[in-house]
N, C-alpha and C positions, 0 to 999 in steps of 0.2 A: 293333487286332485282336491285341493281345499277350496277352490272357488265355487260359487254357486253357478249352475248352468244358466246361460242366458235364456230368455224367453224365445220360443219359436216364432216363426213368421205368422203362425195362426193367431187367432184372437186370444187363446189361452195357452199358458205354458204347458208343454208336454213333460210329464214325469217319467223319465227314462231310467230311474234308479233300479226298477225291477229287471231291467234288461242288462244290467252290469254284473259281472262276476266279482263282486266286492268280497273281501275276506270275511269269513264267518267262522267264529270259534268260541268255545266255552273256556278256552285257556285265558285267564284274566290278565289284563295289563298289569294290575297291581298284584304282586306275587302273594302277599299275605302269608309268607312262609311261617311265621310263628304259630299261626292257626292251622295252616294246611299240612305242615310236616307231620304233626302227630297223627293226622288222619292217614297219611301215607305209611307211617310206621305200623299203624293198626292193620292196614291192608297187607303189608308184607307179612305180618304175623298171621293174618287170616289165611293167606294162600300158602303159608309154609315156605317162604322164599328160600330160607337156608337149605331146607331139605330138597327143594326143587333144583337148587344149584348143584347139590351133590349128585342127584340123579342125572342131571344133564351132563355132568362131567365124568361119568363113569367110563373107565377105560383110557382116559387121557393120562399123559405124564403129569406128575404132581409138582406143584409149586406151593410149598408150605411155608407160611410166615409164622414162625414160632414166637409167640408173644412174650416179650420181656415183662415180667410181672410188676405192675405198679404196687405200691404199698397200700394196704387196706387200713388207712387211718385218717381219712378226711375227704371232703369234697374235692372233685377234680379241679385243677387250675389250667391256665392257658397252655402250659407246657404239656400237660396230659392231652389236651385237645389236639395240639399240633402232632404229637406222637401217634395218637390213635387214628387221626384222620389220614396221616401218611400211610399207616399200616393198611387202612381200609382201601385207599387208592391203589396201593400195591396189589392187594388180593383181588380187587375187582378188575383191575386192568389186566392182570395175569390170567384171570379166568376168561376174560374176553379176548385175550391173545391165543387162547386155545388150551390152557392148562386146567387141571383140577386144582384150583387154588383155594385151599381151605384155611380157615382161621379159627383157632380155639383160644379164646381169651383166658387169661390167668391172673392170679394174685399171689403176691408175697405176703405171708401172714404172720410169720414169726418175728422175733427180734425186740430190740430195746425200745423203740418208740411206742409200741403198744404196751409194753411193761410199764413204761413211765406214765402213760395215760391212765392205766388201771390203778397204779399206786397213787397218782394225783387225785383222780376222781372218786375212787372207792375207799381210799385210806387217808391220805394227807388232808383233803378237804373235810373229811368227816372226823378228823382227830383220832383215827384208828391206827394202831400199830401195824407196820408192814409185817406180813406173815413170816414166820421162821421156816425157811425152806428146808431145814433139817428134819422137819416134821412132814412125813409123807402125805398125810391128809391135807395139810395146809398147802403143800406144793401143788397137789392135784387140783384143789379147789381154786387156787390162783390161776392155774393154767386154763381152767374152764372159763374163768372170767375173761381171760385174754382171748380165748376162742370166740366167745360171744361178742366181744367188741369187734374183732376182725370180721365176723359174719355180718354184723350190722353194716359196716362200711362197705363190704363187698356188695351188698344189696343196693346201697345208695349209689355207689360208683357205677354199678352195672346199668342202672337206669339212665345215669348221666351220659355214659358212653353210648348207649343205644340211641339216645336222643341226637347224637352227632351223625346218625345215619350209618353207624358201623354195623355191617352184616357179619355175623359169626355165630358160633354155637353157644349162645348165651345161656341156654338151658343146661349145658354140660361143660362149664368152664373147669379149668384146673385150679387147685388151691394147694399151696405148699403145706397147709395144715390138714389136708384130707388124710384119712388113715392110709390109703394106698400110697400116697405121696410120702408120708413120713416113713413108711416101711421101705420104700425104694431108696430114700435118702440114706437110711441106715445100711441098706445093702451096698450102696455106692461107697460108703465109708469103709465097710468091711473089705471091699476090693482093694483099697489102698493098704489096709492092714495086711491083707494076704500077699500083696506084691512087694511088701517090705519098705514102702516109702512113708508110711504113717509111723511117727515116733513121738515120744514125749521127751521134750528137751527143756533145758533151762537157758533161755536167751533173753537179751533185752528186747522187749516189745513195746510198741506204742500203747500207752495205758491212759485211759480216761478216768481221772479221779472222780469226776462228776458222775459218770455212768458205772464206775466200778467194774470195768471190763477191759480186756485187751482189744485193740483195734487193728484191722488190716489196713494196708496201704489204701485200699479202695474206700475206706471209711474216713479218710483224712483229707483235709484241704488246707492250703497254706494261706495265712492271713498276716497282716502287719501286726507286729508285737514288739514292745520295747523291753529289751533284756538288759540286765546288769552284765557288764563285762569287766573282767579283771585280768591283770598281768601278774603272774605269781612266780616266785623264786623257789626252785627246788635245789637245795645245797648239794654239791657234789661230795660224795663220801668215798669213792673208790680209790684205794691206795695206789693202784697201777697208774693213775693219772695225777701224780703229785703236782705236775705242772699246773693242774686246774684246781689245786687246793685253794679253798676259800671262795671258789667261783660257784655260780649258780646257773643252772639251766632255767630259762624263762619260758613259760607257756602262757597262752592267751585263751580264755574261754568265755562264752556267753552264758554258761550254766554253772555259776559258782557252787550251786548246791550239789553238783556231782563230785566235787573234790574229795569228800569222805570216801567215795568209792574208787578213787584213783589207785591204780596198781602199777602203772608204767608211764613212760613218755615215749611217743613215737617220733622218729626222725626219718629223713631221707638221705641215703648215701650219695644222691645226685646233687644235693644242695651244698653250696659253699657257706661254711660257718666261720665265725671268728670269736675270739675272746676279747671283750671290750671292757674298758675301765672308765668309770665315771670320774671326771676330773673337776666338775663344778656343778653343784645343785643347790637349790635353796635349803636353808637350815631346817625348815619344817617339812621337808620332802621325805617321802618313803624311800626314794633312791638316795643313797648317801655317797659322799665323796669317797672314792677308793673301792666302791662296789665293783666286783668282777662278774660280768654277765656274759653268758654264751648265747649268741643270737645268729640267725641267718643274716648274711651280709646284706642281702637285698632289703631286709626289713629293719635293720638296726636303727636307721635314722628315724623311722616312724615310731618305733618303740620308745626311743629316748624323748621324742616330742611328747608322746602321751604321758611319759613319766616326769615331765617338766625338768629334764636334765639339760642344762645350758651348755655343757662342754663334756666331751668324752674322747677317748682315743682307742684305736684298735691295737691290742697287745700282740696278737699273733693270729695266723690262720689256723683253723681246725678242720682237717679233712673230714667230710661226712662219713667216709667209710671206716673211720676209727672210733666212732661214737658208740658202737655196740658194746664196748668194754666199760663204758661209763655207768656208774651207779649213783643214785641220789637218795637223799632222805626225803621223806614225805613232808610237805610244808606244814602239816598239822601234828608232826611228831611232838610228843610231850603232852598232848591234850588227851587226858583220860587214859593214857597208856595204850591206846589202840592203834597207833600209827607208827610203830617202831620198826616196821618191815622195810626191806630194801625196795627201792623204786628203780627197776632196770630201764635202760633205753633200748627200744626195739625198732627195727627198720619197718617202715610201712609205706606202701605205694600211694596211700591217700594223702601223704604229707606234701605240701607245696610251699613255695615262698612268695605267693602273691598276696597273702594276708596273714596277720598274726605275728608269730615270731620264728617260724620255721620248725617249731616243735609242737606236737599235739598231745595235750593231756589225755591220758587213756584210762577210761573207767569202764572195764568190760561189763559192768552191770547196766550201763546207761547209753550204749551206742553200738550200732552194727559194726562199723569199722574197728572200734575199740575191741569188741568181742572177737572179731575175726583175727586181729593181730595177736591178741592174747592167746587164743586157742592154737594158733599156728606155732606158738613158741612154748607151749606148756611142757613138752618133753625136755627141751633145753633148760627151762627154768627149774624144773624138778631136779635136773642134774646139778644145778647150781645151788640147790637147797632153798629156793625161793618158793613159798607156798603159792599154789595156783588156784585154790578154791575161790570162786567168784562170790562176793558177799551179796547179801540181800539188805541193802542199806535203806531202801524206801518201801513202805508197805502199800497196800491197795488204797489207802486213804491219802496217799501223798505225804505221809509222815515218816520221819527217820525212825529206824528200828534201833535195837541195842547194838547192831553191827556198825553203827555210826557213832562211836563213843563221843560224848560231849555235846551231842546234838539231838539225842533221843527225844521224840515227840514234836520237834520242830516240823512245820509243814512247808512243803514245796508249793503246793496249791491247796486251797481249802475246798470244802464241799461244793462251793459255788464256782469253782474254777478260777478263783482270784489268787493273785500272788500271795504266798504265805511269808513266814518269817525266817525260812531256811537260808536264803541268800545272805541276808544281813547278818545272821548268826555266824555263818562261815567266814564272811568278809571281816567281821569283827575279830574272829579268832586269828585270821591271817595277819591283821594289823598288829594285834597284841604279840604275835610270834615273830614279827619283823619280816614276814615273807611276802607281803603285798608290795608290788612295785608301782602299780597304777590301777585306777578304776575309771569306769565311765558307763555310758548307756548307749545302746544300739537299737535303732528301729529296723527290723528286718522281717523277712517272711518266716513264719514259724508254724509248725503243724498244729492244727485244731481239729477237733472232732466235727464232722460235718452235720452231726445231729445236735449236739449241745452247743456247738459254736464256741467251745471253750478250749484253751490250750491243753495239750497232752504232754505226758512225760515219757521218757524211755526208762523202763525199769526191768530188772531181771526177775522173771517169774517162771514157774513151771507151766508150760503150755504144750498143747498138741500141735504138731507140725506135719506137713507133707513135704518131703525132701525134693528139692529141685534138681539136684545133681547126683543122686544115688542111682545106680543101675537098677532098673525095674526088673523084678523077678516074676516070670510067668511059668507056671507049672514047675516051680522049683529051680528054674534056670534063668540066669541073668546074662544079657548080652552087653558086652563092654560098650559104653557110650550111649546105651539106650536109656536115657534119662528123661524125666518129665520136661526139663528145659529144652532138650534136643527135640523131643516130639512136638512140643508146642511151637517152637521156632519153624520147624518144617511145615506144620499145619498152617501157620500164618502165610507161608510162601505160596501155598496152593489154594488159598481162599481169595475170592474176589472182594475187594474193598471199595466201597462207594462212599465218599470220594477216595481215590487211590492213596491220599496222604494218611489215611487211617492205618495202612500197613506199617509205615515207619513208626507211627506213634505207639502201636501196641508191641511192635517188634522190640523197640527200645525198652519198654517196660518189662517184657518177659526176659530179655537178655540180662537185665541188671537186678531183677528182683531177688530178695532173699527167700528162704524157705517159707512156705505158706503156713501162717499161723491160723488154725481153724477152730480153736477152742475159745469159748466165752464163758464167763463165770456168772451166768444169769439163769433164769427159770423158764422163759417162754421160747422153746425151740425144740429141735430134734436132738436128743442126747448123743454124745459120742458113745455109742452103744457097744462098748468093748469092756472086757475084763482084763485087769493087769496084775502082774506080780512084781513086787519091788525087787530090784537087783542090788547087789552090794555096791556097785559104782554109782548108785543114785538114779539109774535109768529104769525103764519099766519093760518087762516082757509082756507082749500082748497074747492073750489066749487065742489060739487058732483051732477052733472046734466047729465043724460044719453043723453038728446037731444043735449046739448052743445057739449058733447064729440063726438057724432055722426057727428055733423056738422064739427068739426075739422078734424076727420079722413077721412071723405068723401072728404073734400077739399084737404087734403094731398094726397089722392089717385089720384085726378085729376090734381093737380097743384104742388104737392110736398110740402115740409115743408116751402118753400118760402111764402106760403099763410099766415103763422103766422106773417110775418113781413111786409105785404103789408098795404097800407093805408086803414083804416077802418076795420082792422082785428078784433079789440075788439068788435065793434058793430056787425060785421057780425056773429061772433061765439056766442056772448051772446044773440043776438036777443032781445026778449022782456025784458031780464034781464040787458040790457045795462045801464039802469038808476040806477041800484044798484051799490054799491061801490066795485065792483070787479076789481082787477088790473091784467093785463096780465103779466105773468112772461116771461122775455126775455133772461134768462140764457139758455144755451144749455146743452144737455146731454153729460156727459163724453163719449168719444168714446168707452170705455169699456162696457158701457151700450148698445151702438149700436151693437157691435159685440157679446155681451152676449145675445142679443135678436135674433140672426140670426136663431136659431133653430125654432123660432116661425114663421118666414116668409119663411123658406126653407123646413124644415122637416114637417111642418103642413099645408102649403099653397098649396093645390092641384090645385087651379085655375092658379097660376103663375108658379108652378113647378109640372105639371101633370106627368112628366116622372118618378118621384120618387114613384108614386103610394101611396096607403094607407099604412102607416107604423104603425104596431101594435107591439110595443116592448114587450119583456118578462115581464117588470115591469107592463105592462098594460094587461097582459094575452095572448100576442101573441108570435110569434117566431122570430120576426125581431130584428136586432142588429144595434145599432148606435155607431160608433167609432169617437173619436176626436183624432187627431195626430198632435202634435206640439213640439217645443223645450221645454226643461225643464224650461225655464224662464216663460212659460205660466201657471205654477202652480200659479203664482201671477197675471197672465194676463187673457188670454181667457178662460182657464179651470175654473178659479176662478170666473170671472164675469158671465160666462154662468151658472155655478152651482148656484150662488146666484139668478140670474134672474129666472131660471127655478124653483128652490126650492121655491122662493117667490110666484110665480104665478101658479105653477102646483104641488108643493109638492114633487118634485123628481128632480134628475139630468137630463139633456138633453141627457146624453150619458150612454152607458152600458160599454164601454171599453175606456180607455184613455192610449194612447201610447206616450211616450216622448223620444226625442233624445237629444243628447248633442250638443255642438257647434263645429264648424269646425276651427281647428288651422292649422298653417303651419307645415312643416316637423319637426321643432325643438320644437313643442309644444307651440309656441308663438301665441298670438292673432293676427289675420290678420289686417294689417294697410297699407293704401296707403303710409303713410310717411315712413314706413319701407320697402316698396316695396315687401312685401311678400304675396300679395293677389293672389288668383287663380281665374280667371274669367271663369265662365262656358262657356261663348260664345267663348273664345279662345280655351278651351279644345275641344269643339264641332268642331270648325273650323279645328283644327289640327288633332284630333283623332276620333271624333265622339261621339254622345250622349251615345251609348252603353258602351263606356269606363267609362263615368261618372256613368252610372247605375251600372256597375259591381263594381266600387269602393265603391259606396254607400252600396251595398248589402254585400260586403266582409268585411266591417268594423263592429265594435261593436258600433252600433249607439247609444246605451243607454249611453255610455260614450262620452266624447269629442273625436272627430276623427281628423286625420291629413291628409293633402293632400299637394302635391308638385311635382316637376318634377320627383324625384326618385321614389316616391310612384306610380305615374302614369305610369312610365316605367314598374314597376312590374305588375301593373294592365294590361297594354298592353300585356305583356308577357303571363299572365294568359289567357287573351282573345285569343291570337294567338293559344295557345295550344288547347283551347276549339274549336275554329273555325276549326283548322286542323282536329280534330277528326270528327266534323260534316261533313266537306268536304269529308273526306275519306269514311265515311258511305254513303253519297249521291252518290259519284262516284262508289262505289262498288255495290250499289243497282240499278244502271243503268241496271244491268243484271238480276234483280229479276222480276219474273213474279208471280202474285198472284196465278195463276193456279198451280205453282210448290211449293206452300207452304207445308212445312213438318209438320206433327202433332208432338206435344211435345213428345209423347211416342216413336216416331221413331228417335228422335234426338240423336246424339252422346253425350257422357257424358260432353264434354267440353261446348257444347251449353247449356245443361241443367244446368251446373255449372254457366254459365254467367247469365242465367235467374234467377237462385237462388240468385245471387248477386244483380240483378236488383230488385227482390222482396224485399230484405233487404233494399235497398235504397228507395223503394216505401214507406215503413213504415216511414223511417227517414224523407223523404222529405215532406210527408203529415203532419206529426207531427210538423215539423219545420215551414212550411207555416202556419199551424193553430195557432202556438204559435208566429208568426211574427218574427221568428228567421232566418233571411235571410243569415247571415254569415255561419250558419250550412249548408244551401242549397248550397252555393257556395263552401264551403270547401269539402262537401261530394261529390258533382258532379265533382269537379275538380279532386279530388283524384281518383274517380271511372273511369273517362274518361281518365286520364293520366296514371295511374298505372295499373288498372285492364283491361282496354280496349286497349288503344294504345300500351302500353309497354308489354302487356301479350297476351290477346286474339287476337287482330287484327294481331299482329306480328306472332303468331303461325298459324293463319288461312290464311295468305296471299297465301301460296303455294296451299292450297286446293281451295281457291276462284279463284286464277288466272289460275291454271294449270290443275285442275281436268277436266275430260270430261264433256260435257254438261249434261250427264245423271247422274252424280254423286249425290248420295243421300247426302253425306257429304257436298258438295258444296251448294246444295239447302237448307240443314238444317242450314248451317252457314248464308246464305242469309235471311232465315226466322227469325233467331235469331237477326241478325243485323237490320232487319226491325222493330222488336219489340223494340229493344234497341233505335233505332233512333226515333221512335214514342214517346216513354216515355221521352227521354232526351230533345227533342225539346219542348215538352209540359212543362216539369219541369223547363226548362230554360226560357220559354217565358215571365213570369213576369219580369225577370231580363234583359235578352238580347232581348228586344222586337223587335228591328229592324232585328237583325241577324236571329233569329229563324223564324220570319215571312217570310223573304226572302227564307230561307232554306225550310220552310214548303211548300211553293207553288211549289217548285221543287220536294219535297218528295211526296206530296199528291196533285198533280195538279187537281184531279177530286173530291177532298173532300171539306171540308169547305174552303171558300176563305181566311181565316186567321187562324193562329194557336190560336189566342186569342178567337176564337169562339168555341174552343174545351174544354173539361173537362180533368182534370188530369186522367191518365189511371186507370181503375178499375180492380179489381180481379187479379192484378199482384202478390199479396201476396200468392196466392195459388200455385205459382211456386216454393215456398221454398222447398228445399230438404236438410235438415241438415245432413243426413247420407252421401249423395254424397259430400257435402261440406267438411265433416270431412275426407273423403277419399282423396279428392283433396288437402287438406291442407298438407297431407303427400307427395303427388306427387310434390307439389309446393316447399316443403322444399328440396326435392331431386333436383329439377330443380335449386334452388338457389345455391346448391353446384356445379352443372355442370356449371352453368353460371359463377360462380366465377373462376373455373378452366379455362374456355375458355378465360376469360378476361386476365388472366395471360399469357396464350399462345399467345394471340393476342398482348399483350404489348411486349412480347419477340420476336415478329415477326416470331414465329414458324408457325402461321397460319394467314390468312387474314380474310376471311369470316368464320363464324361458320360452314358453309356447308363443309368446308375442314376437319372437325373433325369427329371422331368417338369415343366418350368417353367410357371408361370402368368404370362402376359404381359398386363399391364394397358396398354391403349391409350386415351388421353384424346382423341385427335384422330380423328374419324370418317373423314377422308380417308385417314389411315394405316390405319385398320381396314379400309377397303374395298380398299386396296392389298394387304393380306395375305389377302384373301378366299380365293383359290384356291392359296395357297402352303402346302406342308407344312413347317411350321417345325421339326418334329421332325427331318426329313431335313436341313434347312438348318443347324440348330444341333447336329446329331449327338446327339440325345437319343432316348429310347425313346418318349416321348409329349410332348404339350404341351397347353396350354389358353390361349385368348385371351379376355380379358374387357374389355369396354368400360367406361371410367370411370377414376376415380382409384384409385390403389393404396394399400394400407396404408402408414403412415409408415415401417415397417420394410423396405419393399421396396427392392431395389437400383436405383439410378438412375445415369445419366451426364449431367453437365451439358451435354455436347455433343449429346445426343439428348433434348430435352425432350418430355414427354408420354408417355414409355415407361418402365415400371417392371416389375421381375421379382421374383417370389417363387419360390424353388426348392423343389419338393416331390419326394419320392421317387417313382420310377416304380412303378406298381402292376401286379402280375402275376408271371409266371414267366419266368425267363431262357431264351431260346431256345438250344438246344444247338448250333445251326448258326450263327446270326447274332449271338448274345449280346445281342440286344435283350430288354428286359423288357416283356412284354405279357400282358394278360388273355386273349389269343386263343391262347396256347400250349396245345395239347391239344385244340383244337376239331376237328382232323382225326384221327380214330381210328386211321388207318393210321400216322400219324407223330405220336404224342402228345407228343413232346418238342420240337416246333418250331412256329413260327407257320404259318398257312395259306400265306403267301407261300413260305416255305421248304419246306413240304410239296409244293407244286406243283413247285418246283425239283427236289425229290428224285424225284418221279414222272417228270419229263422226263429226268433223268439215268438212271433205271432203264430207261426206254424206249430210251435210247441204249446200253444194255448195261453200264452202270457198276454194279459190285456195291457194295452199301451195307453 
C-alpha cells in the first residue's frame, strides 16, 4: 500500500484515507529499549509485580528455582547475564505454565577473594601490616571489613541483575553472611559431627602457597605447566634378593621436590619386569657401564633412550608378584642423616606400564594414591619394624621443614606462586650421590588454583574432612553400606539432568572423589564451630553436647559467626564444661560448604523466607519441584557440594532438576579476556541496545554448549528482534479497530483465518513442550519463523486489503481482526519470558483493561482444539500454487514488466484435476495479491513459468485489465460501475457509503 492513490474521475482528487482502517498504535517502531526499559522496571516496582505473582499463584504446585549464589566481589559480566537471564526465563515460563514459580536471589559472601581484596585495598596499598588473627579484636574488625565489602557489591550487582529484567524477591535475598545463614551453616556442620562422618585427619591436600589455604577439587583447574622430570635410582638392599645385589629400582617423577618425603615404591604384580644391564654409555653420562637397573619391560627402551644409553641387555625376568619382598635404600641416604630408613616396595593398583618406569615413587605426604597405598600397608610395615609416621616435609609457605634434612628452607613455590629452588637442590643432591639416571622437562596439565591462577602443591596437613565411605550413624545406629558416596550416587540417579550428559559427568566425580576436605586456614567465613579433645593417636574427639551446640547457634543468630572469635568465646559456649580440656577449632568452612548448605536456610527456613511457602517435593511425597541451574563447571562446584551436604544430612539431593549451560566465548570461539580486548560487557549492550536484546541472544543460543557473542552476532540478534517487534506493532495497530462486540465465531470464519488458527494450534503444542523441556532456542526459532514467514509474509500480507479496505460491516474483516486478536494474545504470552520488556509494553496497549502485566497471565489454553489437519492439507496445495504464481510475478517485476503485483492478472494452468477441484472456491487473486486471475485446466505453453517442486502447475503473467481503484489501488473493469463513486470498485463504494453513514466526511 505504498503507492499514492490515483486521482478520481472528478475534477479534484478524493481523499479516502479517512475511510481506511489503517493501523494506529502508540507502540513505536523504534524500540528505544535503553530508555524505555527503566520506565518498565519502575512500573513493575510501582504495581508490586513480584507480590502480585505470588498472590496469583497461591494454591498451585511449586516450581522453585534455587539460585546458585554469585560471588559478591565485582560488577557482573556476560556469564552472569547469561545465567541470570536463563533463570528468569525458567521462572517466568514455569509460572505461565501454571506453577507457583518463585525465585529468591542469593549471594556467596565468604571466602578468599574478598579477604584478598580487603588485604590489598585496606592494608598492602596503605603500607599497613595485615592483622594478627590470633588477636580476637583484630579478627572481628577484619571480618567486619569483609562484610562491608560484600554488602557493597551485593547492592551493585542487585541493580545490575534487576536491569536485565529479572523478577524475583530482590528486597529479601539470601546471603551466606546473614546471621541466620551463618547459624544454619553451623547447624549443618554439627549434623555431620553427630552422624560420625566429620573427622580431623592428616592427609595430603591440594595447598595454595599463594593463598595459604587448602583447596578442594572444586577450586582447582588444570593448566599447562612445565615440570622438571627425573629418573632416579633406588639401590636394592634386601638380602633375600641377593640376585639383585648392586641393582637399582628406577622411578620417574615430575615432582623432584617430593623425594625427601619418599617412603616407598609402588609396583604392579600384573606388570612384566626385568633386570637390565647397561653395556655402553657415554663416559660423561649419569648411567654407567655395568649399571643394573630394574624396569618394566614395556618401558625399558624409552628409559634407556632418556638416559642416553647406547647399548643394554636384559639379564633376567623379574616376576611382578615377587617384588613385595624387595627393599631399597633412599636415594638421599647419607644426606644429613635423615634418610637412613628402609624404602619398601608396595603393590598398588594405580601403577601402569604406559609411561614412566613401571614403578611409582611413593611419598604419602604428597599424593592421594601414595597416601592410600601407604595407609593400606601400615599394619604390615609396623610388623616389619618400618616406621609409618607420615612426615611434614613442606610448610604452608611451600618451604621445606626440618623433616626434610639437607633442604630446610628451600622453596617449592614462592609467595607469588613461581617455581622455587627446591627442585634444583634435590636434583643436585641426587647427582652428587650418584642416584640420578636422567632428567628432562615435561609440559603437561597441572593443577592450579582457579582464583590465583597459580600452581598448587600436595602437602600433608591436619585438616577437617567429611568421610565419603564411612557408614552414617543416625540416632546412634549405622546401616552397613549407608555411606555419603552411596547416598549421593543414588540421588544422582533419580535427578533429572538437563542436558542428560550432566549425569555421567557428576556421577564420575562422586564415584572417584576422595573424602571432602572442608577446612580452610583463613579468617572470613563460618568457623568449624566444634570443640575437640586431642587423643593419643593424634586424632581428635569432637564434643557432642546439644546444649553447647544450641548456645553456639543462638549466638550466631543474634551476632553472626563473629561471636566465635570474640574474647571469652570458649568459656561462653562451653559453660560449665570450660574447665575440661576442650579446644576451640578456629579453621573456617570451605565456602563450598557454605553454598552447599543454602538449601537448608532458603528452601526450608519459613521464618526468614516465608514467600516460598512450604515446599513438599516429589521425593517427599509432594508435587513441588526444585531446580538448580548453573554453568557446567558447577558439576564440581555448587551442584557437587550441595549434593554431598544434603545427602549427608537428609539422605537425598536438594534438587529434582539440574540444568547446566556452557561458557560464553567471543565470536571466534576464544575465551574472553581483557588482555585480548574481546570481552562483551552486558552493561554496554544494555546501554546501546537494551536488555531484551541480551535476553533474545541468550534464548536463541544452544546454551547447553559454549555459546558465542560479539558485535556481528548481536547485529543478527537485533535484526531478529526488529522483525518480531514489527509484527507485534502491526498487530497492535490493526487491532486498534477491533471491538470485542464484533468478535466472529470460529465456525463463521473464512478458511484463511481457520488455517492461521490451525497453525497457531500447532505452535501451541511446540511452545509448551519446549518451555517444559527448557528448550528456549526452539521457542525463538519456532516463533520467529511463524511470525516472519507465516504471518508477516503470508497472512498479514494477504489480509491487508480486507482489513484496510472492506466496509465496516464486512464479516471477513471482523473475522480477520478476531483471528489477529487471538494470534497477538498467544504470541505476546509465549514471548513474554524472553522479551520481558517488549511484551509487557505491548500487552498494556493490547489489553489495557486486563491483567496489569503480561507476566501475570498464563500461556493460552485450549488452542490445540483449533487444529484442522484436513483444511491444512487443502491449503498446502493452494500455497504451492501460490508459490508458482509468486515466482512468476517476481520475474515479471525484475524485468520491469510490472511494478506492483496488483498490476498483474496471472493465468494459472493446472494439469491435475484434483488440484483444480481444490482451488474451486478459492479467490487466488486475494491469495496471490493480484487484481484478478484465471485458472485453466490442462498443459501450459512452453514459455509459462514453472517450479520443479510443484509439478503440474504453470503460470503466464498477463496485465490486469480495467481501471485502478482510487481507494484500494486494485485494477478492475468494475471501477465506475457505481455512479455515486465512479473512481472505485463496487466493494469500495459500499465501504464509502457505510463510512458516510457513520458521519465521516469524504
